[in-house]
Structure formats: structure tokens, C-alpha cells
Phi, psi and omega in degrees: 000141179220125181053040175078008180263128177280134190232127179248123177259129181241132173244106180274133184208088178279162185283327184277147175198124181275321183296318179212093184308134178069022189298326185295336179240013178296132182299128178235104181051046171100353176212158183299147181309315184296335182298327180299313182291321177300312182296321178295318180293318180291334179282344179289144182281342196258324180298137177281329177217149173240111186247137169254127175255117182212158175257359186256126177297323181294315178297320180300314181295318179294321180297317178296321180301324181268006170107356179279158175266139175231082188285347180202163173264135182294135178301146183304322182293347177256015181231023178274170180301327184257014179287121181289139178299331180301321180288330175296319180291317178298320177301319179297313178303312183298321181298314180290319184292334174295338178262007180077023181250127183232146179237154178270324189231138172248132177243118179259127181235107180286129180292343180277003176236074187276356187274057176263143172285160185306323185264000188299312184296313179297316181296320180292318178297315178299315180301316182293309183295325177291346181242019183293344178289339181237346184236148177251347180203168179219142175226147174284133181230148176233138180292137176280114182259323187286134176301326184286341181260341182294130182305328181287344177256001183292147181236156172235163174256118185232119183056032178084004181241152177280121181234153175292139177292318177258119183284157174059034177237128178264097184291343179293338177269062188300325183296343180265354182275148180288149172292139182230155187226153172245150176273133179240155187280012181300319180198135173227139180224144177208153165296137181298314182299322178293318181297322178301325182279317188264332185056035177205155175268351187243116179201199187292339182243049180252126178257156182267149166242115189279128177257152178282162186304318184292347181271351189274057178227140175229143182278105172249329180214183185295331181290321174298317181300314181294324178295315180296320178300316180294321180295316179297318177300316181296316180293322178293338179285357177093359180282155180251000000 
């Protein structure tokens, strides 16, 4: 709790994954991937509860082992490939509210984004609550550095030829292009009432929480996993 606001942290982790089967509990330098996010959430001073929502008994047991609460098993219809995370969050709200328990703030922490600094969750929660008079949500963002990822440098294949996606833009004049950012799953925060209405963390009253370049990775496939593994090894070596 921070400044009198009740805070619920949710870690969503379904059992199925096509890009990297079993990714949420795949061993990463000696412990399951999801364990990193659970430990980070539990180390935060502000969440009143840390909940894992899953349809997998194995994930549930591992989550409990590392200290998270798993008060229910997620319904199968909310654990399909196309099941929106928003409905998983609404299901969580409904489960608690049936018991007469209400929260002011929801914090979503994707287990596939383990590269959070020790202070990130607390700093993001403080930033959001201190700005609740003007903001309804917060998302973690990372600056787009790579030329190949910048929208102004994106290309399409048209009639068999490489063409610019955005016409009439000279990407060679990089210094004149706007800085651009991508949203990463490291942390999302919202007022509960706003999320119920919008079912999204991203809208007109969303403020950013800036992540460093090395944090901008999410596990979608084995290459992401290997990159994150290398980054953690590098950071543990004491390098900055």
C-alpha cells in the first residue's frame, strides 16, 4: 500500500505457448522464468497481494513455492492463444469482489519480462500514484534505438521491390526524426475503475515509466530467452 491506496499485483502465466513451449517455467540460470517476476513483486514494499493467474497445475505449484498466491485456477476459456489479458484481469477483479474485497490499483507484471531493476516496481507505483490526479495508467516503455526497428526506417516489399513503409521520409536525416518508444511487459499499472471501463492500460491518460535499453526484451521465442540469459549473466558479472 502506498498513500492509502490498496494495490493488487497480478502475474499472468498460462500453460500453453506456441513460440516457446513451457516458457513461463523454463529454467533460466537455475530457476524457473516466472520465479524472477514473483521474487521482484514480493520484494516490492507496496503491493498488498501478489497473485499468479494460471490454468496450469505445474505453474501453480511452482508459483506457490516461490511465494505467490494462486487462489484459483484460471478457466480454460481464459487460457487460449487468443484469450485477451484484459479478460483475465477482469476475472481477477470479479473473483475478489465476490468476496467483498476491492482494490484501487492493479499492477500487471508479465513473467516473460524478467529484466526489472530492484527498484523498478516501487518506483513505478510511486510515480503513478503521485500522478493520479492527471493520469489513469502507466506503462513501461523503452526507446527504439535500432535503425531496423524504427518506424521511419521500416520497409515493405511492394511488387517484388524493397520500398519505404512511410513515404516521403528521408531516414538518413536521423537527427531530425522524433524519438520513438515501444511498450514492454515489464510493468503496467492502472486505476481499477478505469481498467474496468477501458479494458486497457494504454489510452489518453497513460504516463510512461522509462526502462533502460538492456531491459527491453520479452520472451516470445528461444532467441529472446537466450538474449535475456546472456544479459542476466553479464549483469551478475558486475558490469554496468
